[in-house]
N, C-alpha and C positions, 0 to 999 in steps of 0.2 A: 344191868338194867337194858343193854341193848340186845343180848341176847333173849332177854324175857319179851321185849319188841319183836324179834325175829320170829320167834314161836308163836309169840299171840298173834301175829300177822299171817301164819301159815294160811288159816283157813279162808280170809278174806282174799288171800292172794291166789289160794286154788279155785276160789268162785269167781273171781274177777277177769282173770288173765285169760282163760279159755273164751271167756264170754266175749270181752272187749277187745281182744287181741284180734282185729279183723284184718288181717293181712295174709297173701299167700305165704308160707313159710317157706323161706327160701333154703338152698341147700346148705348154704353156713348162715348160719343164727348167733347174730351177736349180741351181748350183754356186757355191761361195764357197771361197775362198784365204784361212785363215786365218795371218797373219805373211806377208804376199807381198812386201814392202819395195819395191823401185824396179825390179824385173825387170830381166833378161829371164827368168828362170830361172821366174818364174810363169807366162807363157806358154805354155812348153814343158809345164809339167805339167798347166795347162787343155788345151791342145790334146791331151795324150795320153787324159785323161780323155773330155774328149768324143769322142773316134774310138774308145774301147771304149763307149761309151753308143751311139753309132752303128751297132756291131755288135752290139749287142742289139736295137737297131731293126731291123737289118736282118733276123735272125732271126724276129723278132716277122712281117715282114712275110710272109716266105715261108711262115710256116704261117697267112698270111692273120687274124693278129691284131690287126697295127698296119697302118694306113694312113695315117696323118699324120705327116710328120716334123714332130720337135719343133723347136721353136725355143730357143736357149740365153741364159740369163740369168747370168752371172757377177760374184758380188760380189767383189771384191778389199779384205782388211782389212789393216790393221796399227794400230799405235798412233798416236795423234794426231799425234805430232810428224814421222810418216813423210812423206816428200816424196813427196805423192801427183801433184805436177805434173809431175816426172820420170814418174813411173809411166805416167801417161794421155800426156804427149808421145810416148812408145814404144811405145804399144799398136801391135800389128800393124794395118796399114792396112785389110786385106781379111779380118779377123778373123770368123769365123762366128758372133759372139755379141752380146748386148747388154752394155754393161760398165756398173758402179758401182763407185765406193768408198764403205766403209764403216770409219770410224775409231773406234777404242775398242779395248779390253784384250779380247783372246779368250778371258779368265778368266769373263767374264759372257754374259748372251745379246744378242745383238745383231741378231737377223734376227726377224721376227714368227712366231710358233709353227707348227710342222707347215707351213712356208714353202719349205724346203728337201730339197734330193734328193740330194745327195752335198758332203760335207763334206771338205776337203783340207787338210793342214797339213803343210809339209816344211822340215825343219831350224827348228824355230822352237820345240817344245814343251821343247827341253832347255834354252831361256833360262827360269831362276826369275823370279817376278814382285818378288822382292824378297829380301836377305840374310834368312836365317833370324834371329830374334830372338837365339837364343842363343847366336851368333857376333859378336854385339856386347855381349853382357852380360857384365860383367867379375867377376860372381859364378858365372858358368855355365862346368861341364866343359868346354863347347864354345867358351869364348872361343878365339876365333882371334888372339890378340895379335900386333900387328904384321904382321900379314900380310893380304893382300885376296885370296888364294888358299890351298888348302890343300897344301902341299908335304909332308907327310910322313903318317906313318901314324896320324893322330888319331882313333880312333875315334868319339868324341863330336861330333865335327865333321862326321864322314860320314854320323852319324846324322840332324844338325839337316839337312843338307843333303838327304835322300833325302826325310825327312818334308816338306821343304817342295816338293818335285819331287812327290811323291804328290798335296799338298793343291791344288797348281797343276792337276796332270792331272785330279784329280777335279773340279775347277771348270771346265776346260774342255770335260770328257764331259759333265756336266750340263748346260751351256748348250746344246753341240750335240744331246741329247736332246731339250731343248724346240724345239729349231729345226728338226728334221729330221722329216720325215712317217715315219710307221709303216712299216720295211722301208728306209728311207733308211740310205746308206751314210757311214762315216768312211774317210777313207784319209790314213793317216800316215807318214811317213818320219822317224825320231830317231836323231840320231847318239848310238853307244852303244861298249857295249865286250863281248867275249866273256863268256858265263857261265865262272865259275871255280869251282875247288874249295870257296871259302868265300864268305861273304857279305860281309867285308869285305878286300878287298885292297890292297897298295899300288897297284897299278894304278888300281883304282878311286878312290883317296883322289886320286891324281893327277890324276884326269880330268875332275875339275869345279874350274875358276877362275871369279872375274870373274861370279857368280849362276850358273854354267853347272854342270850334271849331268847326266853322260852315264851313263844306265841300262843294265843288262844286259835282255835279251829278258826273263828269269823276272821281274823287277820290273816290266815294263812289263805282262806279264800279271796281275801281282797287282793292282796299280793298275786295269785294267779290269775285272777280274773282281770286286773291290771295290766298284766302282762300281754294277753290277748293270743298268744301262741299256742295254746292248750284247751282243752275240755276237760272241764272236772268230771270223769267218770263214777268216782267215788271218794266219798272223804266221811271220814268218822273219827270219833275220838273213843282210844281203847286205854284199859287200864291191866295193870299185872302187880304183882306184887314185888317190889324190889328185893332183889339179894341182900340189901343192906337192912330190910325192915328189922330182922331177927337179931341184928347184930349190934353189938354196943357200940358207942361213938368212937371211929379210928379215925383221928384226927392224921397221923403218919400217912397210912394209907390213902387217902382221901388226897391230901395234897401230893403225893408221889403220882396218884393218877392224873390231876390236875396238870402238873406239871411236864408230864410225858406227852400230854397231849395238846398243851399250850405255849410251851416256854418259848417255841422259836419265833412267834408272833411277839409274844411279850417281851422277848430279848430287844426287838425291834423298836421298840416304846421306852423302855425305862432302861436299856443299858444290861450286858451281860454280867458285869459286876454288882449289879443289883438284883441277881436273882434269887441266890440265897436269902437275901434280906426279904425278900418280897414275900416269897413262900413260907418263910419263917411269920412273917404278919398275918397271912392268910390263915396260919394254922390257929394262932391265938384268937383271931376273930372269931374263928368256926368254934372253940371250944369256948368263948364266951357268949356265943351266939347261936343257940340251939338252933332256933327258927330258920339261922341262915343254913345252918349244917341240913335240915332237912331239904332246904328247897335247893341246894348245891345236889345233895347225894340221893335223898329218897322221894324222887321223882315218879308218881304212880301213872301219870297221864301221857300220853303220848298222841300226835294225831297222824292217822293212815290217809295218805292219799293217793289215788291212781290217776294218773292224766293222759292224755290222750293228744298227740301234736295234730293240731290242725292241717289242712293241704293248701292254705290260701295264705299262710305268713308270707310278709316282706322280705 
């Protein structure tokens, strides 16, 4: 799915970055991928961005405004438990950039102020930093009793998950605003749901599971506009055929994929001794509920956004 989004966004990246990157290209051009995992999707994404920057460079060369070809410096970020050894072992051998690993949560500042030119994140921002407290509070209307996902039309649970998504997205944007130079860009791809007639729908409620929230494009717009650190230069919903669409239901693989991504965060909430049982229950629930499987795995809609850092942030 992520590879499909990276490839599906290539055209819009080539269109928007040369047009919207209105800064003098420095000798060292710095890019960061937040939530890189272990590759190879991150390498394809960085290649696309660098090629788009070089299109900008070529246009300025033709206008005699830029003579020096920039060197690229790429920071690969993910949480501290990410397998950076595997990431660096699989780096492209003839890569046209210097690479560095930056472990840590992308919900906080990870790089020096005004040191970054383009920030990128693909299929990472939908994962919540933690379970909303209301969902775990027995006295709360949002208490999600006996579940590790929301499988029904529980309005209060949906509100709690969206509030957490909004808080996480705001933290991500504020951190990137500190790291980016004025006029720097943020490129994100977030799996989501199509806009619907109402704010709360069964489709949306079914779409978040295991610290996962799939926003509508209007929700993404709202969070960015409330943050006030960035202008929205381009935002659209795209679709691609998932690699899973033509495959039979594969419960074991799905549970393994989810576990690889989120076990560390879930361990903090449920305890390491409960992990095997928890993912066994996930498999049972996916087996029983084809609609839930489709929402977790067969996500064919994602939102692309290109944001530009304002110059007047505090």
